C-alpha positions as CSV (number, residue, x, y, z in Angstrom):
1,X,-41.6,39.2,33.8
2,X,-39.3,42.1,34.5
3,X,-37.0,41.7,37.5
4,X,-34.5,44.0,39.2
5,X,-31.2,42.5,38.0
6,X,-28.8,42.9,41.0
7,X,-31.2,41.4,43.5
8,X,-30.9,37.6,43.0
9,X,-29.3,36.3,46.2
10,X,-30.5,32.7,45.6
11,X,-30.2,32.6,41.9
12,X,-34.0,32.3,41.3
13,X,-34.1,34.8,38.4
14,X,-31.1,33.2,36.8
15,X,-32.7,29.8,37.0
16,X,-35.8,31.1,35.2
17,X,-33.9,33.5,33.0
18,X,-35.8,32.5,29.8
19,X,-38.9,33.9,31.4
20,X,-37.3,37.0,32.9
21,X,-36.0,40.3,31.7
22,X,-33.3,41.5,34.1
23,X,-32.8,45.3,34.3
24,X,-30.5,47.2,36.5
25,X,-30.3,50.8,38.0
26,X,-32.7,53.5,37.0
27,X,-33.5,51.8,33.7
28,X,-35.7,49.4,35.8
29,X,-38.5,51.9,36.2
30,X,-38.4,52.9,32.6
31,X,-38.5,49.2,31.4
32,X,-41.4,48.4,33.7
33,X,-43.5,51.3,32.3
34,X,-42.5,50.5,28.7
35,X,-43.5,46.9,29.0
36,X,-46.7,47.8,30.7
37,X,-47.8,50.0,27.9
38,X,-49.2,47.2,25.8
39,X,-50.5,45.1,28.8
40,X,-54.1,44.7,30.0
41,X,-53.0,43.6,33.5
42,X,-50.1,45.0,35.5
43,X,-49.1,42.6,38.3
44,X,-46.4,44.1,40.6
45,X,-44.6,42.0,43.2
46,X,-43.2,43.7,46.3
47,X,-42.3,47.1,44.8
48,X,-44.9,49.6,45.9
49,X,-42.8,52.3,44.3
50,X,-43.2,50.7,40.9
51,X,-46.9,50.2,41.5
52,X,-47.3,53.9,42.3
53,X,-45.3,54.9,39.2
54,X,-47.4,52.7,37.0
55,X,-50.6,54.1,38.5
56,X,-49.4,57.7,37.8
57,X,-48.9,56.8,34.2
58,X,-51.9,54.5,33.4
59,X,-54.4,55.4,36.1
60,X,-57.6,53.3,35.5
61,X,-56.8,52.4,31.9
62,X,-55.3,49.1,33.1
63,X,-56.1,46.5,35.8
64,X,-53.4,46.8,38.4
65,X,-52.6,44.1,41.0
66,X,-50.3,44.6,44.0
67,X,-48.7,41.4,45.4
68,X,-46.9,41.4,48.8
69,X,-44.5,38.8,50.1
70,X,-43.4,38.4,53.8
71,X,-40.7,40.9,54.2
72,X,-42.5,43.5,52.1
73,X,-44.8,44.2,55.1
74,X,-43.3,42.3,58.0
75,X,-39.8,43.6,57.4
76,X,-36.5,41.9,58.4
77,X,-35.3,41.0,61.9
78,X,-34.7,44.4,63.5
79,X,-35.1,46.2,60.1
80,X,-31.5,45.5,59.6
81,X,-30.4,47.1,56.3
82,X,-27.5,44.6,56.0
83,X,-30.1,42.1,54.7
84,X,-31.5,44.5,52.1
85,X,-29.1,43.5,49.4
86,X,-30.4,46.0,46.8
87,X,-29.3,48.9,49.0
88,X,-25.8,47.7,49.0
89,X,-25.1,45.9,45.7
90,X,-26.6,48.2,43.2
91,X,-23.7,50.1,41.5
92,X,-25.2,52.5,39.1
93,X,-23.1,54.4,36.6
94,X,-24.2,57.9,37.4
95,X,-23.7,59.9,40.6
96,X,-27.5,60.6,40.6
97,X,-28.3,56.9,40.6
98,X,-26.0,56.3,43.6
99,X,-27.5,59.2,45.5
100,X,-31.0,57.9,44.8
101,X,-30.0,54.4,46.0
102,X,-28.6,55.8,49.3
103,X,-31.6,58.0,49.8
104,X,-33.9,55.0,49.3
105,X,-32.1,52.9,51.9
106,X,-32.3,55.8,54.3
107,X,-36.0,56.5,53.6
108,X,-36.9,52.8,54.3
109,X,-35.7,53.2,57.9
110,X,-37.6,56.5,58.3
111,X,-41.0,55.1,57.3
112,X,-41.1,56.1,53.7
113,X,-41.4,52.5,52.5
114,X,-44.3,52.0,54.9
115,X,-46.0,55.1,53.5
116,X,-45.5,53.9,50.0
117,X,-47.1,50.6,50.9
118,X,-50.1,52.4,52.4
119,X,-50.5,54.7,49.4
120,X,-50.3,51.8,47.0
121,X,-52.9,49.8,48.9
122,X,-55.4,52.7,48.8
123,X,-55.4,52.7,45.0
124,X,-54.9,49.0,44.3
125,X,-58.1,47.3,43.1
126,X,-56.6,43.9,44.1
127,X,-53.9,43.4,46.8
128,X,-52.6,39.8,47.1
129,X,-50.5,38.4,49.9
130,X,-48.3,35.2,49.7
131,X,-49.0,34.0,53.3
132,X,-52.2,34.1,55.5
133,X,-50.5,35.9,58.3
134,X,-50.0,39.0,56.1
135,X,-53.8,39.5,55.8
136,X,-53.8,41.2,59.2
137,X,-51.1,43.7,57.9
138,X,-52.7,44.5,54.6
139,X,-56.0,46.2,54.0
140,X,-58.6,44.1,52.1
141,X,-55.9,41.6,51.1
142,X,-56.5,38.3,49.3
143,X,-54.4,35.2,50.0
144,X,-52.7,33.8,46.9
145,X,-50.9,30.6,47.7
146,X,-47.3,30.2,46.5
147,X,-47.0,27.6,43.8
148,X,-44.3,24.9,43.9
149,X,-42.4,24.1,40.8
150,X,-43.1,20.3,40.7
151,X,-40.8,19.9,37.7
152,X,-37.8,21.2,39.6
153,X,-38.7,20.0,43.1
154,X,-39.3,16.3,43.0
155,X,-38.1,13.2,44.8
156,X,-34.9,11.7,43.6
157,X,-35.2,7.9,44.1
158,X,-31.4,7.6,43.4
159,X,-30.5,9.6,46.5
160,X,-30.5,7.8,49.9
161,X,-32.0,10.0,52.6
162,X,-29.3,9.4,55.1
163,X,-29.8,12.7,57.1
164,X,-32.6,12.9,59.5
165,X,-34.0,16.4,60.0
166,X,-33.4,19.9,58.6
167,X,-34.4,23.5,59.3
168,X,-33.2,26.8,58.1
169,X,-32.1,30.0,59.9
170,X,-33.1,32.9,57.7
171,X,-33.0,36.7,57.8
172,X,-36.6,36.8,59.1
173,X,-37.1,33.9,61.5
174,X,-36.0,33.5,65.1
175,X,-34.5,30.0,65.1
176,X,-33.5,30.0,68.7
177,X,-37.1,30.6,69.8
178,X,-38.2,27.7,67.5
179,X,-35.6,25.4,69.0
180,X,-36.7,26.3,72.5
181,X,-40.3,25.6,71.6
182,X,-39.4,22.2,70.3
183,X,-37.4,21.4,73.5
184,X,-40.4,22.6,75.7
185,X,-42.6,20.0,73.8
186,X,-40.0,17.2,74.3
187,X,-39.4,17.0,70.6
188,X,-35.9,15.5,70.3
189,X,-34.6,15.3,66.7
190,X,-31.3,14.8,65.0
191,X,-31.8,18.3,63.6
192,X,-29.4,20.2,61.4
193,X,-29.8,24.0,61.5
194,X,-28.5,25.4,58.2
195,X,-27.8,29.1,58.3
196,X,-28.9,30.5,54.9
197,X,-27.9,34.0,56.0
198,X,-24.2,33.0,56.0
199,X,-24.2,30.5,53.2
200,X,-27.1,30.9,50.7
201,X,-28.1,27.8,48.7
202,X,-28.7,28.5,45.1
203,X,-32.2,27.7,43.8
204,X,-30.9,25.2,41.3
205,X,-29.3,23.2,44.1
206,X,-32.2,23.2,46.5
207,X,-33.8,19.9,45.3
208,X,-30.5,17.9,45.6
209,X,-30.0,19.2,49.1
210,X,-33.5,18.6,50.3
211,X,-33.5,15.1,48.8
212,X,-30.8,14.0,51.3
213,X,-33.0,14.6,54.3
214,X,-36.1,12.7,55.7
215,X,-37.8,15.6,57.6
216,X,-38.1,19.3,57.3
217,X,-39.0,21.2,60.5
218,X,-41.2,24.2,59.7
219,X,-41.6,25.9,63.0
220,X,-41.0,29.6,62.4
221,X,-41.2,32.5,64.8
222,X,-41.4,36.1,63.5
223,X,-41.8,38.9,66.0
224,X,-42.5,36.4,68.8
225,X,-45.4,34.9,66.8
226,X,-45.4,31.4,65.3
227,X,-46.4,31.5,61.6
228,X,-49.5,29.3,61.0
229,X,-48.8,28.2,57.5
230,X,-46.4,26.1,55.6
231,X,-43.3,28.0,54.3
232,X,-42.2,27.9,50.7
233,X,-39.3,25.7,51.7
234,X,-41.7,23.3,53.5
235,X,-43.8,23.0,50.3
236,X,-40.7,22.3,48.3
237,X,-39.6,19.7,50.8
238,X,-42.9,17.9,50.5
239,X,-42.5,17.9,46.7
240,X,-39.1,16.3,47.2
241,X,-40.6,13.5,49.3
242,X,-39.7,14.7,52.7
243,X,-42.1,14.8,55.6
244,X,-42.7,18.2,57.2
245,X,-43.2,19.0,60.9
246,X,-45.6,22.0,60.9
247,X,-46.3,24.7,63.5
248,X,-48.8,22.4,65.3
249,X,-46.0,19.7,65.5
250,X,-48.1,17.6,63.1
251,X,-46.5,15.6,60.3
252,X,-47.5,16.6,56.7
253,X,-46.7,14.2,54.0
254,X,-48.1,15.6,50.7
255,X,-48.1,19.0,48.9
256,X,-51.4,20.7,49.8
257,X,-53.5,21.0,46.6
258,X,-53.8,24.8,46.9
259,X,-50.0,25.1,46.2
260,X,-50.1,23.0,43.0
261,X,-49.3,25.2,40.0
262,X,-52.6,24.7,38.1
263,X,-54.7,25.5,41.1
264,X,-52.8,28.7,41.8
265,X,-53.0,29.8,38.1
266,X,-56.7,29.0,38.1
267,X,-57.3,31.2,41.1
268,X,-55.1,34.0,39.8
269,X,-56.8,33.9,36.3
270,X,-60.2,34.5,37.9
271,X,-58.9,37.7,39.5
272,X,-57.3,38.8,36.3
273,X,-60.5,38.6,34.4
274,X,-63.0,39.7,37.0
């Protein structure tokens, strides 16, 4: 898998570095097209621009799959560019690269990125989304559940779960609205709200943090709507032995089978070889 080197806020690519090729700057596009040369299937996550570049080069000679995650089509809270790390942290060597990066950040706010998404969807034979709520935002999308790494996220019997309940504040969700909703339903918890926007938790450290809690509260509001699915963190919490309070205020105790790695791979393989 080829990943854009500078964008690794939570250390996910670093954790899976033996499976990733990290590329920076303008070389990223070149590397993607070079690696795709010998592939039968091109699976592009998030980057509609890379999908369009690949289509221009290979057209119908390869099977191409476009895969969207939440912020790709929902955006961030207020479309605030301060959360788009790639627009700030990429320091390319050439002046041309820097200009291109600045222009890309500007074009995102003027609708270019939305246009790129629309253009990519029109030519994509298969468009996947990581959560069910994105189906209404993507034409002819197919829901592909996010797998949980059950080798990394697992219960640690040596850790005493002394802390009661946890939820995260993120760049996307409205935590205050979620807390007001819990209060309106007379849900009183010893709840810690951890702000990941101010203090990111590295992916390698997530299991040890989750293992110290008993309950993860997975009530998430985005654009005044509650998301009717388990978040990635909720699934990871379940794998670590926590209970999860979902959007219906019901307790979930086990990882849903659709998120188990073999089940996700089975579903994806069928699409690859249609």
